[in-house]
RODO-2510 file (C-alpha; in nm, 4 decimals, decimal comma):
residues 337
     n   res          X          Y          Z
     1     m    -0,0060    -0,0235    -0,0112
     2     s     0,1237     0,3308    -0,0662
     3     d     0,1851     0,5908     0,1803
     4     l     0,3837     0,8728     0,2964
     5     s     0,6248     0,7154     0,5540
     6     s     0,9618     0,7711     0,3914
     7     r     1,1315     1,0977     0,4770
     8     s     1,3818     1,3245     0,3294
     9     e     1,6138     1,6006     0,4664
    10     i     1,5079     1,9638     0,3431
    11     g     1,8844     2,0982     0,2355
    12     k     2,0737     2,1057     0,5295
    13     t     1,8387     2,1828     0,8008
    14     g     1,8265     1,8516     0,9849
    15     i     1,4740     1,8789     0,9428
    16     d     1,3094     1,5402     0,7902
    17     v     1,0003     1,5629     0,5790
    18     s     0,7513     1,3284     0,4079
    19     k     0,7500     1,3525    -0,0015
    20     l     0,3989     1,5249     0,0152
    21     c     0,3465     1,8144     0,1920
    22     l    -0,0307     1,8958     0,3051
    23     g    -0,0818     2,2566     0,1120
    24     t    -0,3716     2,4245     0,3521
    25     m    -0,5004     2,7223     0,1706
    26     q    -0,8418     2,5167     0,1414
    27     i    -0,8942     2,5078     0,5038
    28     g    -1,1331     2,7670     0,6459
    29     w    -1,2221     2,8523     0,2689
    30     l    -1,3409     2,5841     0,0950
    31     l    -1,3333     2,3071     0,4004
    32     d    -1,5060     2,3894     0,7263
    33     e    -1,3151     2,3006     1,0680
    34     e    -1,4796     1,9589     1,0944
    35     a    -1,3804     1,8952     0,7093
    36     s    -1,0377     2,0052     0,7648
    37     n    -0,9772     1,8030     1,0579
    38     v    -1,1007     1,5077     0,8695
    39     l    -0,8503     1,5916     0,5905
    40     l    -0,5639     1,6756     0,8378
    41     d    -0,6022     1,3307     1,0422
    42     s    -0,6072     1,1291     0,7071
    43     f    -0,2914     1,2989     0,5723
    44     v    -0,1049     1,2016     0,9036
    45     d    -0,2557     0,8937     0,8794
    46     f    -0,1149     0,8403     0,5068
    47     g     0,2159     0,9129     0,6764
    48     g     0,2499     1,2567     0,6141
    49     n     0,4459     1,4954     0,8269
    50     f     0,4833     1,8244     0,6337
    51     i     0,1875     2,1234     0,6454
    52     d     0,2490     2,4085     0,4582
    53     t    -0,0053     2,7454     0,5231
    54     a     0,0308     3,1160     0,5337
    55     n    -0,0955     3,3778     0,7493
    56     m    -0,3061     3,5598     0,4554
    57     y    -0,5086     3,2072     0,4273
    58     g    -0,8419     3,1276     0,5851
    59     g    -1,1101     3,3718     0,3321
    60     d    -1,1805     3,3411    -0,0652
    61     q    -0,8596     3,3200    -0,2219
    62     n    -0,9853     3,3900    -0,5795
    63     l    -1,1049     3,7130    -0,4776
    64     g    -0,7213     3,8277    -0,4510
    65     s    -0,8327     4,0757    -0,2137
    66     y    -0,7256     4,1640     0,1185
    67     e    -0,9924     4,3939     0,1726
    68     l    -1,2631     4,1656     0,0854
    69     n    -1,0673     3,8497     0,2885
    70     k    -0,9639     4,0710     0,6159
    71     s    -1,1763     3,9068     0,8300
    72     k    -1,0597     3,6088     0,7770
    73     c    -0,6928     3,6126     0,7464
    74     g    -0,5451     3,3787     0,9837
    75     l    -0,8235     3,1445     0,9940
    76     t    -0,6286     2,8535     0,8391
    77     e    -0,3758     2,8807     1,1040
    78     s    -0,6063     2,8635     1,3743
    79     i    -0,7773     2,5486     1,2701
    80     i    -0,4433     2,3757     1,2451
    81     g    -0,3482     2,5116     1,5618
    82     r    -0,6891     2,3763     1,7525
    83     w    -0,6089     2,0018     1,5432
    84     m    -0,2289     1,9963     1,6738
    85     k    -0,3622     2,0936     1,9936
    86     s    -0,6310     1,8212     2,0326
    87     r    -0,4492     1,5817     1,8590
    88     k    -0,1594     1,6167     2,1006
    89     n     0,0836     1,5745     1,7728
    90     r     0,2947     1,8997     1,7514
    91     n     0,5935     1,7041     1,7901
    92     d     0,5461     1,4909     1,5014
    93     l     0,5158     1,7670     1,2701
    94     v     0,7211     2,0254     1,0573
    95     i     0,4746     2,2952     1,0256
    96     a     0,5596     2,5666     0,7432
    97     t     0,3986     2,9003     0,7308
    98     k     0,4474     3,2296     0,5230
    99     i     0,4371     3,5943     0,5741
   100     r     0,4550     3,9214     0,3574
   101     a     0,0916     3,9705     0,2711
   102     r    -0,1489     4,2248     0,4135
   103     v    -0,3093     4,0726     0,6958
   104     w    -0,3918     4,4069     0,9167
   105     d    -0,4825     4,7558     0,8473
   106     g    -0,1967     5,0512     0,8490
   107     p     0,1142     5,1443     0,7053
   108     d     0,2914     4,8093     0,8756
   109     g     0,0292     4,5783     0,7912
   110     e     0,2256     4,4227     0,5034
   111     g     0,5742     4,3499     0,4261
   112     l     0,9175     4,1586     0,5105
   113     g     1,0621     4,4818     0,7423
   114     r     1,1378     4,5257     1,0827
   115     n     0,7632     4,6866     1,1287
   116     h     0,5798     4,4330     1,0580
   117     v     0,7032     4,0848     1,0653
   118     p     0,7729     4,0489     1,4109
   119     k     0,4301     4,0952     1,5181
   120     a     0,3249     3,8931     1,2008
   121     v     0,5314     3,6136     1,3343
   122     d     0,4147     3,6146     1,6912
   123     d     0,0393     3,6355     1,5654
   124     c     0,1669     3,3322     1,3808
   125     l     0,2881     3,1512     1,6712
   126     e    -0,0374     3,2548     1,8693
   127     r    -0,2829     3,1058     1,6090
   128     l    -0,0934     2,7826     1,5540
   129     g    -0,0499     2,7217     1,9538
   130     v     0,3336     2,6452     1,9277
   131     d     0,6671     2,8017     2,0694
   132     q     0,8697     2,7985     1,7299
   133     i     0,7694     2,7759     1,3876
   134     d     0,9917     2,5139     1,1604
   135     i     1,0167     2,6918     0,8472
   136     l     0,9530     3,0791     0,7898
   137     l     0,9041     3,1491     0,4419
   138     a     0,9183     3,5062     0,2869
   139     h     0,5962     3,4460     0,0922
   140     f     0,7045     3,6850    -0,1974
   141     p     0,9449     3,9864    -0,2761
   142     d     0,8189     4,3436    -0,1482
   143     g     1,1125     4,5704    -0,2096
   144     t     1,2289     4,5784     0,1580
   145     d     1,6189     4,5801     0,1773
   146     f     1,7587     4,2282     0,1823
   147     f     1,9668     4,3562     0,4771
   148     e     1,6613     4,4334     0,6980
   149     v     1,5144     4,1140     0,5821
   150     f     1,7609     3,9035     0,6918
   151     e     1,8300     4,1102     1,0388
   152     v     1,4508     4,0803     1,1315
   153     f     1,4457     3,6993     1,0142
   154     n     1,7774     3,6193     1,1985
   155     s     1,6383     3,8012     1,5397
   156     l     1,3744     3,5636     1,5144
   157     i     1,5667     3,2653     1,5008
   158     s     1,8203     3,3492     1,7591
   159     s     1,5087     3,4233     1,9805
   160     g     1,3730     3,0447     1,9574
   161     k     1,0613     3,1744     1,7238
   162     v     1,1702     3,0077     1,4480
   163     r     1,4019     2,7333     1,3533
   164     t     1,5086     2,8235     0,9731
   165     i     1,4048     3,0213     0,6714
   166     g     1,3090     2,9931     0,3337
   167     s     1,1467     3,1919     0,0232
   168     s     0,8369     3,1417    -0,2045
   169     n     0,7996     3,3081    -0,5304
   170     f     1,1486     3,4469    -0,5254
   171     p     1,3521     3,4554    -0,8857
   172     a     1,6977     3,3330    -0,9158
   173     s     1,8454     3,6692    -0,9495
   174     m     1,6970     3,7859    -0,6454
   175     m     1,8204     3,4657    -0,4641
   176     e     2,1441     3,5691    -0,5754
   177     d     2,1293     3,9232    -0,4206
   178     a     1,9710     3,7996    -0,1066
   179     l     2,2857     3,4946    -0,0439
   180     a     2,5187     3,7989    -0,0945
   181     v     2,3881     4,0256     0,1465
   182     s     2,3273     3,7338     0,4334
   183     s     2,6724     3,5697     0,3651
   184     s     2,8558     3,9021     0,4057
   185     n     2,6973     4,0098     0,7088
   186     g     2,7060     3,6958     0,8607
   187     f     2,3315     3,5917     0,8529
   188     a     2,1644     3,2633     0,8652
   189     s     2,0147     3,2417     0,4934
   190     w     1,7064     3,0736     0,3417
   191     t     1,7634     2,7091     0,3255
   192     s     1,4782     2,6208     0,1362
   193     v     1,2644     2,7828    -0,1659
   194     q     0,8786     2,7327    -0,3055
   195     p     0,8553     2,7878    -0,6493
   196     r     0,5418     2,7119    -0,8481
   197     y     0,6423     2,4011    -1,0404
   198     s     0,4518     2,1547    -1,2591
   199     l     0,4704     1,9743    -1,6152
   200     l     0,2465     2,3074    -1,7057
   201     n     0,5134     2,5621    -1,5599
   202     r     0,8848     2,4657    -1,5854
   203     s     1,0590     2,7713    -1,6372
   204     e     1,0119     2,9604    -1,2392
   205     y     1,2303     2,6846    -1,1216
   206     e     1,4375     2,5630    -1,4189
   207     d     1,5527     2,8878    -1,5523
   208     g     1,8040     2,9541    -1,3047
   209     l     1,6618     2,8826    -0,9519
   210     m     1,7518     2,4966    -1,0022
   211     d     2,0949     2,5668    -1,0387
   212     f     2,0865     2,8048    -0,7461
   213     a     1,9480     2,5238    -0,5513
   214     i     2,1793     2,2682    -0,6369
   215     r     2,4730     2,4897    -0,5918
   216     e     2,3401     2,5749    -0,2373
   217     n     2,1964     2,2551    -0,1320
   218     l     1,8481     2,4257    -0,0681
   219     g     1,5376     2,2296    -0,0235
   220     v     1,2671     2,2745    -0,2765
   221     f     0,9076     2,1964    -0,1797
   222     p     0,7233     2,3386    -0,4991
   223     f     0,3663     2,4019    -0,4904
   224     s     0,0914     2,3930    -0,7534
   225     p     0,2086     2,0462    -0,9059
   226     l    -0,1161     1,9711    -1,0420
   227     a    -0,1674     2,3234    -1,1933
   228     g    -0,4799     2,4364    -1,0381
   229     g    -0,6331     2,0723    -1,0941
   230     f    -0,5768     2,0770    -1,4389
   231     l    -0,3366     1,8009    -1,4228
   232     t    -0,5786     1,5589    -1,2302
   233     g    -0,7218     1,5362    -1,6009
   234     k    -1,0834     1,6905    -1,4943
   235     y    -1,0543     1,8898    -1,7789
   236     r    -1,1172     1,6538    -2,0746
   237     s    -1,2074     1,9082    -2,3905
   238     a    -1,2199     2,2882    -2,4344
   239     q    -1,6556     2,2586    -2,3349
   240     s    -1,5595     2,0685    -2,0052
   241     e    -1,7606     2,2249    -1,7139
   242     s    -1,6238     2,2060    -1,3703
   243     q    -1,7432     2,3416    -1,0206
   244     s    -1,3833     2,3716    -0,8962
   245     v    -1,3235     2,7211    -0,7778
   246     r    -0,9955     2,6921    -1,0049
   247     s    -1,1629     2,6279    -1,2651
   248     g    -1,1381     2,9824    -1,4336
   249     f    -0,7610     2,9142    -1,3682
   250     s    -0,7298     2,6353    -1,5678
   251     k    -0,8864     2,7570    -1,8774
   252     q    -0,5468     2,8643    -2,0007
   253     y    -0,4666     2,4829    -2,0019
   254     q    -0,7633     2,3915    -2,2151
   255     t    -0,5812     2,3581    -2,5618
   256     e    -0,4762     2,1256    -2,8154
   257     k    -0,1729     2,0790    -2,6808
   258     g    -0,2659     2,0910    -2,2646
   259     f    -0,4981     1,7996    -2,3553
   260     k    -0,2491     1,5986    -2,5543
   261     l    -0,0407     1,5927    -2,2274
   262     i    -0,3563     1,4737    -2,0395
   263     e    -0,3708     1,1880    -2,3196
   264     c    -0,0027     1,1000    -2,2652
   265     m    -0,0420     1,0861    -1,8849
   266     d    -0,3496     0,8910    -1,9301
   267     n    -0,1385     0,6185    -2,1054
   268     i     0,1322     0,6760    -1,8067
   269     a    -0,1329     0,6179    -1,5485
   270     k    -0,2715     0,2955    -1,6921
   271     n     0,0462     0,1629    -1,6714
   272     h     0,1445     0,2231    -1,3131
   273     n    -0,2222     0,1375    -1,1931
   274     v    -0,2365     0,5572    -1,0523
   275     s    -0,4135     0,8477    -1,0997
   276     l    -0,2952     1,1512    -1,3500
   277     a    -0,2322     1,3364    -1,0358
   278     a     0,0094     1,0810    -0,9358
   279     v     0,1972     1,0351    -1,2694
   280     a     0,2186     1,4876    -1,2279
   281     i     0,3547     1,4415    -0,8858
   282     s     0,5911     1,1817    -0,9379
   283     w     0,7654     1,4081    -1,2123
   284     v     0,7959     1,7206    -0,9874
   285     l     0,9331     1,4976    -0,7237
   286     s     1,2025     1,3350    -0,9774
   287     r     1,3129     1,6796    -1,0050
   288     p     1,6866     1,8054    -0,8825
   289     q     1,6554     1,8985    -0,5073
   290     v     1,2903     1,8649    -0,4713
   291     v     1,2144     1,7293    -0,1355
   292     s     0,8428     1,7247    -0,1224
   293     a     0,5406     1,8453    -0,3421
   294     v     0,3173     2,0641    -0,1736
   295     v    -0,0619     1,9334    -0,2556
   296     g    -0,4179     2,0691    -0,2208
   297     a    -0,7130     1,8264    -0,1498
   298     n    -1,0653     1,9173    -0,0649
   299     s    -1,1541     1,5778     0,0496
   300     v    -0,9863     1,2564     0,1926
   301     s    -1,0519     1,0615    -0,1924
   302     q    -0,8722     1,3375    -0,3595
   303     l    -0,5713     1,3176    -0,1017
   304     a    -0,5971     0,9575    -0,1659
   305     d    -0,5429     0,9668    -0,5163
   306     q    -0,2436     1,1990    -0,4839
   307     i    -0,0654     0,9752    -0,2361
   308     p     0,1285     0,7317    -0,4996
   309     g     0,3034     0,9985    -0,6816
   310     a     0,5217     0,9925    -0,3671
   311     s     0,6356     0,6311    -0,4268
   312     i     0,6087     0,5374    -0,8111
   313     k     0,9010     0,5398    -1,0347
   314     l     0,8554     0,6800    -1,3836
   315     e     1,0504     0,4938    -1,6711
   316     q     1,3066     0,7243    -1,8741
   317     h     1,1048     0,7069    -2,1946
   318     e     0,7707     0,8340    -1,9829
   319     v     0,9826     1,1038    -1,8319
   320     n     1,1033     1,1923    -2,1947
   321     m     0,7133     1,1524    -2,3072
   322     l     0,6015     1,3924    -2,0594
   323     e     0,8814     1,6369    -2,0725
   324     s     0,8161     1,6694    -2,4711
   325     l     0,4391     1,8014    -2,4395
   326     a     0,4944     2,0194    -2,1136
   327     w     0,4910     2,3907    -2,1024
   328     n     0,7638     2,6173    -2,0116
   329     e     0,5726     2,8681    -1,8498
   330     s     0,2098     2,9657    -1,7914
   331     q    -0,0102     3,2532    -1,6322
   332     g     0,1163     3,3377    -1,2591
   333     e    -0,1728     3,2283    -1,0127
   334     f    -0,2976     3,4649    -0,7340
   335     l    -0,1315     3,7764    -0,8290
   336     t    -0,3011     3,9848    -0,6330
   337     w    -0,3647     4,0653    -0,2611
***
């Protein structure tokens, strides 16, 4: 039976995680607390120990608006925190959360600088009900000088509130700039990176960031390995109708080339007796420096379809077929807040 019992180290952190990381953007938005608890329980039962969240999660992320979501900012972390407290399993888990987005009103309500980050992290700790965040990620760039970013992030490591730090949605050029600042000033630098990466969006990771991750031995745990659900095969033609909240985003993939990739994945999935989702995830996990893939699920059955992706091994000819049909880039997700 496929499970998530195997572990991989995130770079050189000493933190060992399951091959799949449970993304939690849906918790509090698409799933109420009871359904969220069922999903979280199932993930742990499958052997998973890695959970990814963000302080902005909780409301309707499709709205792309703080003003329309501010009453629910942090709800996801709160639900996870109550679940961990009730299950008494905090020490069995690795928790990553992200900060940067606006989560309260006023000039210091967002950012990566000293006026925002300390309070934002304290709020995360309170909602999660923990003394320390395992991985604190800078969610996306904001223009703050990297000296200030690393000064404040390092103060959180020194205080014991954060174990290690990483970045999400930062291009290779900015990662190089960040490393130069952290190295020249003796700061602890980012040890992990979270890019958007799938068979339908290769360039964000492969055009420079992958080489950087290899050189610096960073742990990579990409998000959206299923390209907003398109790579599950739920859309079979341009006329496909879906009640998925991500259906609008997935329309960009509903082309002849996109459906040829799905057809290829169908054949590979049948060969391994797994879902299309498992094929897509397996490909991502086979890439250099990738230690875990962040997956979202709205039900236990969806999660179960994804689990085999952590254990199946694609044949080289299958990889070649997939990559011959893969896309180098696609439109971004959740570009405003």
